[in-house]
C-alpha positions in Angstrom: -21.0 -17.5 -80.4 -17.3 -16.7 -80.1 -17.9 -13.4 -79.0 -20.8 -14.5 -76.1 -18.3 -17.2 -75.0 -15.5 -14.2 -74.3 -18.3 -12.0 -72.1 -19.2 -15.2 -70.4 -15.6 -15.9 -69.3 -14.8 -12.5 -68.7 -18.2 -12.4 -66.1 -16.9 -15.2 -64.4 -13.2 -14.1 -63.5 -15.0 -10.8 -62.4 -17.4 -12.9 -59.7 -14.5 -15.1 -58.5 -12.2 -12.0 -57.5 -15.0 -10.9 -55.8 -15.2 -13.8 -53.7 -11.7 -13.1 -52.3 -11.9 -9.7 -51.6 -14.9 -10.7 -49.5 -12.8 -13.8 -47.9 -9.8 -12.0 -46.8 -11.7 -9.4 -45.2 -13.4 -12.0 -43.0 -10.6 -13.1 -41.9 -8.8 -9.8 -40.9 -9.7 -8.7 -36.9 -8.4 -5.7 -34.9 -8.1 -6.0 -31.1 -7.4 -3.0 -29.3 -6.3 -3.1 -25.3 -6.5 -0.3 -22.4 -6.1 -0.5 -18.9 -6.6 2.1 -16.0 -4.2 3.0 -13.4 -3.6 0.6 -10.4 -4.3 3.1 -7.3 -3.7 1.9 -4.1 -4.7 5.2 -2.4 -3.5 6.4 1.2 -1.3 3.7 2.7 -0.9 3.8 6.1 2.4 1.7 6.3 2.2 1.7 10.3 -0.1 -0.9 10.3 1.8 -3.5 8.2 -1.0 -4.7 6.5 -0.8 -5.4 2.9 -3.8 -3.2 1.0 -5.1 -4.9 -2.3 -7.2 -3.8 -4.9 -7.6 -4.0 -8.9 -7.5 -2.5 -12.4 -8.8 -4.3 -15.4 -7.4 -4.8 -18.3 -10.1 -4.6 -21.4 -9.2 -6.0 -25.3 -11.9 -4.9 -27.6 -11.9 -7.1 -31.2 -13.9 -6.6 -34.4 -13.1 -8.9 -37.7 -11.4 -11.9 -38.1 -13.3 -15.1 -37.9 -16.0 -16.8 -36.5 -14.2 -18.8 -33.9 -12.6 -15.6 -31.8 -9.0 -14.9 -31.2 -6.5 -15.8 -29.2 -5.7 -13.5 -26.9 -1.8 -13.1 -24.8 -1.7 -10.2 -22.3 1.6 -8.9 -21.0 2.4 -7.1 -18.6 6.2 -5.4 -18.2 8.0 -4.5 -15.0 7.1 -0.8 -15.4 9.9 2.2 -14.2 11.4 0.2 -11.3 11.5 -3.1 -9.9 14.3 -5.3 -9.1 14.5 -9.7 -8.6 12.0 -9.3 -5.2 8.9 -7.6 -7.2 8.2 -4.2 -9.2 8.3 -1.0 -7.2 6.6 2.2 -6.7 8.9 5.6 -6.7 8.8 7.8 -4.1 10.3 10.5 -2.1 14.6 11.5 -2.9 13.9 7.9 -4.9 12.7 5.7 -2.0 11.1 2.9 -3.2 7.8 1.0 -2.0 6.9 -2.8 -3.3 4.2 -4.3 -5.2 3.1 -6.4 -7.6 0.2 -7.7 -10.2 -1.7 -11.0 -10.2 -3.6 -13.4 -12.4 -5.4 -14.9 -9.2 -7.5 -13.3 -6.8 -5.6 -15.1 -4.4 -2.2 -13.5 -5.6 -0.6 -16.9 -5.7 0.0 -15.9 -9.8 1.9 -13.3 -10.3 1.6 -11.4 -14.2 4.3 -11.1 -16.4 5.0 -10.4 -20.1 5.9 -12.7 -22.7 7.9 -10.0 -24.3 10.4 -9.4 -21.7 10.6 -12.3 -19.7 9.6 -10.2 -16.3 7.6 -12.7 -13.8 8.1 -15.0 -16.8 4.3 -14.9 -18.7 1.2 -13.1 -19.2 -2.2 -14.1 -19.3 -4.1 -15.8 -22.6 -7.6 -15.0 -23.7 -9.9 -16.0 -25.7 -12.4 -14.0 -27.1 -15.5 -14.0 -29.5 -15.5 -12.3 -32.8 -16.4 -8.7 -32.6 -16.1 -8.7 -28.7 -15.3 -6.6 -26.1 -13.5 -8.3 -22.8 -12.6 -7.3 -19.3 -10.0 -8.9 -17.6 -9.0 -8.6 -13.9 -5.9 -7.3 -12.9 -5.5 -8.3 -8.7 -3.0 -5.8 -6.9 -1.0 -5.9 -4.0 1.0 -3.1 -2.2 3.5 -5.1 0.1 2.8 -5.9 4.3 5.6 -5.3 5.9 6.9 -2.0 4.5 6.7 0.5 7.8 9.7 1.9 7.4 8.4 3.6 4.0 8.6 7.8 4.1 6.0 9.3 3.8 4.6 10.8 0.0 3.5 10.4 -3.1 4.8 6.5 -4.9 4.5 6.0 -8.4 5.0 3.6 -12.0 5.0 3.9 -14.9 3.9 1.2 -17.9 5.1 2.5 -21.2 3.4 0.4 -24.0 2.1 -1.4 -21.4 -0.4 -3.8 -20.8 0.7 -5.0 -24.8 -1.5 -7.9 -26.4 -0.4 -10.0 -29.5 -3.7 -11.8 -31.1 -4.9 -13.9 -33.9 -7.7 -15.6 -34.9 -7.9 -18.7 -32.7 -6.0 -21.8 -33.3 -4.5 -24.6 -31.2 -0.9 -22.5 -30.3 -1.1 -21.4 -27.0 0.4 -18.0 -26.3 2.8 -16.3 -27.4 0.9 -16.9 -30.8 -0.6 -14.7 -33.3 0.9 -12.1 -36.0 -0.7 -8.5 -34.2 0.4 -7.0 -31.9 -1.4 -3.7 -29.7 -0.6 -1.7 -26.8 -1.2 0.8 -24.1 -0.2 2.5 -21.3 -1.0 2.8 -17.4 0.7 3.4 -14.1 1.1 2.5 -10.5 0.2 5.4 -7.5 0.1 5.1 -3.9 0.2 7.9 -1.1 2.1 6.7 2.3 0.7 8.7 5.1 1.7 10.3 8.5 1.1 8.5 10.9 1.5 7.7 14.6 0.9 4.4 17.4 1.0 4.9 20.8 0.8 2.4 24.1 2.3 2.3 27.2 2.7 0.3 30.4 1.8 1.5 33.7 4.0 3.3 36.5 3.8 0.8 39.4 4.8 2.3 42.6 4.2 -1.1 44.4 3.3 -0.7 48.2 4.6 1.2 50.8 4.9 1.7 54.5 5.3 5.3 55.3 6.0 7.7 52.2 9.1 9.8 54.3 12.0 8.8 51.6 12.0 8.9 47.6 10.1 5.7 46.3 10.8 5.6 42.0 9.3 4.1 39.9 9.0 3.4 35.8 6.5 3.3 32.9 7.2 2.5 29.1 5.9 4.4 26.3 5.6 2.7 22.6 6.1 5.1 20.0 6.3 4.3 16.4 5.8 7.3 13.8 6.2 7.2 10.2 10.0 7.6 8.7 11.4 10.8 9.3 8.9 12.3 11.0 9.5 14.8 13.9 6.5 14.1 16.7 6.0 15.3 20.4 4.8 13.3 23.4 2.6 14.9 26.3 1.8 14.0 29.5 -1.0 15.5 30.3 -1.6 16.5 34.8 -3.7 13.3 35.4 -7.2 13.3 37.1 -6.3 15.7 39.1 -5.5 18.3 36.4 -2.1 19.1 37.8 -0.5 22.1 36.1 2.9 21.8 37.5 4.3 18.3 36.1 5.7 17.0 40.2 2.4 17.6 41.7 -0.2 15.1 39.8 -2.5 13.5 42.4 -2.6 9.3 43.0 -6.4 9.3 45.2 -8.4 7.1 46.8 -11.7 8.8 47.5 -11.4 12.7 49.0 -7.4 11.1 50.1 -4.1 11.7 47.8 -0.2 10.9 47.2 1.2 13.5 45.6 3.8 11.8 43.0 5.9 13.2 39.7 6.5 12.2 35.9 9.8 13.3 34.4 12.2 12.4 31.3 15.1 11.5 32.7 16.6 8.8 35.5 17.7 11.4 37.9 14.3 13.3 38.2 15.4 16.5 37.0 13.4 17.0 33.6 9.3 16.9 34.6 7.9 15.4 31.8 4.4 17.7 31.1 2.5 18.8 28.1 3.9 22.0 27.4 5.2 21.7 23.9 8.8 22.9 23.7 9.4 23.4 27.0 8.8 20.1 29.5 7.8 17.2 26.8 9.9 14.7 24.3 10.5 14.6 20.6 11.8 12.1 18.6 11.8 11.5 14.7 9.8 8.5 13.4 11.7 5.4 11.6 8.5 3.1 10.9 9.1 0.8 14.0 8.8 1.0 17.5 11.0 3.0 20.1 10.2 3.3 23.2 10.7 6.1 25.8 10.5 5.8 29.8 8.7 7.2 32.3 10.3 7.5 35.3 7.7 8.3 38.4 9.0 9.8 42.0 6.6 9.6 44.7 9.1 12.3 47.4 8.4 12.3 51.0 5.1 13.6 52.3 2.3 12.7 54.6 1.4 9.2 54.7 -2.3 8.8 53.9 -4.6 6.0 55.7 -3.9 2.7 53.6 -5.4 2.0 50.4 -4.9 1.5 46.9 -3.9 4.9 44.8 -4.3 5.4 41.3 -4.1 8.5 38.9 -4.5 8.0 34.8 -2.7 10.2 32.4 -3.1 11.1 29.1 -0.9 10.5 26.4 -0.5 12.7 23.6 1.5 12.8 20.2 1.9 15.5 18.1 3.3 15.5 14.6 
């Protein structure tokens, strides 16, 4: 009888040890995090508009308690930033600005509990054995017209960073386990130009016995550091000589010229390198004056005379 009692006690001990091992396994959890690159694509900064896109942080968890896990997701500043925003680095170390947000209105910055950048990250409660996507709202900032064209990027080493544990009352940052991944953000600022014009209005005249002068304005906006040329075609008459364009009323015409200088000695035409204007973009609007002149000539019948000139900006 004494030998039987010892055997029962030993068996009971083995059962208790086995139950303890199962309970420990059920309480453990493992979570991982991933995030694809933030890609703003080709950006025309001359519009002055912001460019919005999104990325997704994906958290995959297994194990843990039936109540789930509390995940604290931090995303740091990236490889460049200042007190204003995160930054992308481009040609010759030029910078453009962007940021990451928690909400679609892009009013709540997504930061890091780890570094304190933008104060805090995002708290997410997830079920046990789950895959949870969390949207990251991103914005390439508006009003960056002077950005130099080229490829821009920022790297996020070991970010996003998650801290996690079984779900409890404690708010983020909480939990005793961590995991990280790495990601990036990219944008390509493209070369572009815009042009607008005001008319060259010679007003009213009785007889064309002396020079009649007037001016108009071309407004050119080209990407920063981008060389450009500005050509004026021959008008409706297709004049090859920029000083011999024609304003018309029916079959009647008035001959006039367009010039690049106030003295009206440099005709403005469409032969690049000969009679066109040139400049280098700054990203901001640049005004060029078009100087017009009606030279003395036989006065045609009274009427309203006009012509249409096509302005071409080459870059």
